[in-house]
C-alpha positions in Angstrom: 125.9 105.8 97.0 125.6 106.5 93.3 122.4 105.2 91.6 123.0 102.7 88.8 121.6 104.1 85.5 119.9 101.6 83.3 119.6 101.7 79.5 115.9 101.9 78.4 113.8 102.0 75.2 110.4 103.3 75.0 107.5 103.9 72.5 104.4 106.0 72.6 101.0 104.2 71.7 98.7 106.3 69.5 95.0 105.8 69.0 93.7 106.8 65.6 90.0 106.5 65.0 88.6 106.8 61.5 88.4 110.3 60.4 90.2 111.6 63.5 93.7 112.7 64.4 96.0 110.4 66.3 96.0 110.8 70.1 98.7 109.8 72.4 97.4 107.1 74.7 100.1 105.3 76.5 103.9 104.7 76.9 105.7 101.3 76.9 109.2 101.3 78.5 111.7 98.4 78.1 114.4 97.7 80.5 116.7 95.8 78.2 119.0 94.4 80.8 116.2 92.9 82.9 114.0 92.1 80.0 111.2 93.9 81.7 108.3 95.9 80.2 106.6 98.8 82.0 103.3 99.9 80.7 101.0 103.0 81.4 97.9 103.7 79.4 95.1 106.2 79.5 92.1 105.3 81.6 89.4 107.4 79.9 88.7 105.0 77.0 84.9 105.7 77.4 85.5 109.1 76.2 86.4 107.7 72.7 83.5 107.5 70.3 84.2 104.0 69.2 82.8 100.5 69.6 86.3 99.3 70.4 86.5 101.2 73.8 86.1 98.0 75.8 89.0 96.6 73.9 91.1 99.6 74.4 90.4 99.6 78.2 92.1 96.2 78.5 95.1 97.3 76.3 97.5 97.8 79.3 96.6 94.4 80.8 97.0 92.7 77.4 100.4 94.0 76.7 101.6 93.1 80.4 100.2 89.4 79.7 102.1 89.2 76.4 105.3 90.4 78.1 104.9 87.5 80.8 104.2 85.0 78.2 106.6 85.9 75.5 109.3 88.2 77.1 109.5 92.0 77.2 111.8 92.4 74.2 109.8 90.2 72.0 106.6 91.9 73.0 107.9 95.3 72.3 109.2 94.1 68.8 105.8 92.6 68.1 103.8 95.9 69.0 106.3 97.9 66.7 105.6 95.6 63.7 102.0 94.7 64.2 100.2 97.7 65.7 99.2 99.8 62.8 95.4 100.1 62.9 93.5 101.9 65.5 96.4 101.5 67.9 99.8 102.5 66.6 103.4 102.6 67.8 105.7 105.5 67.3 109.4 105.0 66.7 111.5 103.6 69.5 113.5 106.1 71.5 116.3 105.5 74.0 116.6 107.0 77.4 118.5 106.2 80.7 117.2 106.2 84.2 117.9 104.6 87.6 114.2 103.9 88.3 112.3 102.6 85.3 108.9 103.1 86.9 109.7 106.7 87.9 110.9 107.4 84.3 107.7 105.7 82.8 105.5 108.1 84.9 107.6 111.0 83.6 107.4 110.0 80.0 103.6 109.5 80.3 103.2 113.0 81.8 105.3 114.5 79.0 103.9 112.6 76.1 100.2 111.5 76.7 97.3 113.8 76.8 96.4 115.1 80.2 92.8 114.0 80.0 92.0 112.3 83.3 94.7 114.1 85.3 94.0 115.7 88.6 95.1 119.2 89.4 98.1 119.7 91.8 97.4 122.6 94.2 99.5 124.9 96.5 97.7 124.6 99.8 99.2 127.8 101.1 96.9 129.7 98.6 93.7 128.1 99.9 90.8 130.4 100.7 87.6 128.3 101.3 86.0 124.9 101.0 86.4 122.3 98.4 83.8 121.9 95.5 84.2 120.4 91.9 84.2 124.1 90.7 86.7 125.5 93.3 90.0 123.9 94.4 91.3 124.6 97.8 94.2 126.4 96.4 96.2 127.6 93.4 96.6 125.1 90.7 100.3 124.6 89.9 100.1 121.5 87.7 98.5 118.1 86.9 99.3 114.6 87.8 97.8 111.2 86.7 96.2 109.1 89.4 98.2 105.8 90.0 97.2 102.5 88.7 94.3 101.1 90.5 92.7 104.5 91.7 89.6 105.6 89.9 89.4 109.3 89.5 86.5 111.0 91.1 85.1 114.5 90.8 86.9 117.1 92.9 90.0 114.9 93.4 93.3 116.9 93.7 96.9 116.5 94.8 99.0 118.5 97.2 102.3 118.3 99.0 102.2 117.3 102.5 104.9 118.9 104.7 105.9 117.5 108.0 106.5 114.0 109.8 103.4 113.7 111.9 102.0 111.1 109.5 105.1 109.0 109.0 105.7 106.4 108.0 102.5 106.4 105.8 103.2 109.9 104.5 106.9 110.9 104.4 107.7 114.5 104.7 107.3 116.3 101.4 105.1 113.6 99.8 102.8 114.5 97.0 99.5 113.0 98.0 96.1 112.4 96.4 92.9 113.6 98.0 89.2 113.4 97.3 86.3 115.4 98.8 84.8 113.9 101.9 81.7 112.0 100.9 79.7 112.6 103.9 78.8 110.1 106.8 81.0 109.3 109.6 84.7 110.6 109.6 85.9 108.4 112.4 89.1 106.6 111.6 89.6 108.5 108.3 92.8 110.3 107.3 91.6 113.8 106.6 93.4 116.9 105.2 92.1 119.8 107.4 92.6 123.6 107.5 93.1 124.7 111.1 91.1 128.1 111.3 92.6 131.2 113.1 96.1 130.3 112.1 98.1 133.1 110.6 101.2 131.2 109.7 100.2 129.8 106.2 102.7 127.0 106.5 100.9 125.6 109.6 97.3 126.0 108.4 97.1 122.5 106.8 97.7 119.1 108.1 96.7 115.5 107.7 95.5 113.6 110.7 93.3 110.6 111.7 89.9 111.9 112.7 88.3 110.6 115.9 85.1 112.0 117.3 83.7 111.4 120.7 80.0 112.3 121.0 77.4 112.9 123.8 73.9 111.6 122.9 71.0 113.2 124.6 67.7 111.6 125.7 65.8 113.2 122.9 68.1 111.5 120.3 70.2 114.6 119.5 73.9 114.6 120.0 76.9 117.0 120.2 80.6 116.6 119.9 82.3 116.1 123.3 85.8 116.0 121.9 87.3 115.9 118.3 90.7 114.4 118.2 93.1 114.8 115.3 95.7 111.9 115.8 99.0 111.7 114.1 100.6 108.3 113.2 104.1 109.3 114.3 104.3 108.8 118.0 106.7 111.6 118.4 103.8 114.0 117.7 100.9 114.9 120.1 97.4 114.8 119.0 95.1 117.8 118.7 91.7 118.3 120.4 89.6 120.7 118.4 86.1 122.0 118.4 84.1 122.0 115.2 84.5 125.7 114.6 88.4 125.4 114.8 88.9 123.5 111.6 87.6 122.9 108.1 87.8 119.6 106.3 89.5 120.1 102.9 89.6 116.5 101.7 90.1 112.8 102.4 93.5 111.2 102.0 93.7 108.5 99.1 97.3 107.7 98.4 100.9 108.9 98.4 101.8 109.4 94.7 105.0 107.9 93.5 107.7 110.3 92.5 108.9 111.0 89.1 112.6 110.7 88.1 
């Protein structure tokens, strides 16, 4: 079935501080037929040397509220005519897309500074553990964290191949991961590297981690069994020993696709 293309308008928001150069800071997209506004703005407002950073940080929420109260078309027209100080609007441009939210993400990536973006890596190139200085693979791009996800040091994105974690993670999904913060791993969805595997495409997998431990009288303990459990019942779980795998990261979210 052919997708229905929608007629859209968009503007780019700029922030221009006194004595500074304008910096692209967000995208506003208007679905004219549905009179619906889509907004995506930067989240690193604290990096701007201005007393207005608190005001800027609420800009996306303010615009969405205006659209709910006064309508999307009227709000965009107001922004075009009234935003001329620290926050400015570029000239309106037209585009078409079947999925406005996906087009918004693409426009944001193409127009807004990539400050705050996380690296996208190719896992097949991984050669070691994860740290803030060393990614677990070759960087092939960047992506912005989705709304509601706070970026943390060492966060990265990678494509997950396979159906073992469906329906949560569809085959071929670009997923966001963060370094494991320590403590218990039980019940967490972890990206692991299975050691001793020569087929690079089979080295990496996401599974639910379960550990069964034996506690000794002196208070020490040891792993009795480590289970890597798929969500898809069509796949079998793995039983691994601690020296058979390496934790690369902890699953955060499936990233929405761009159109």
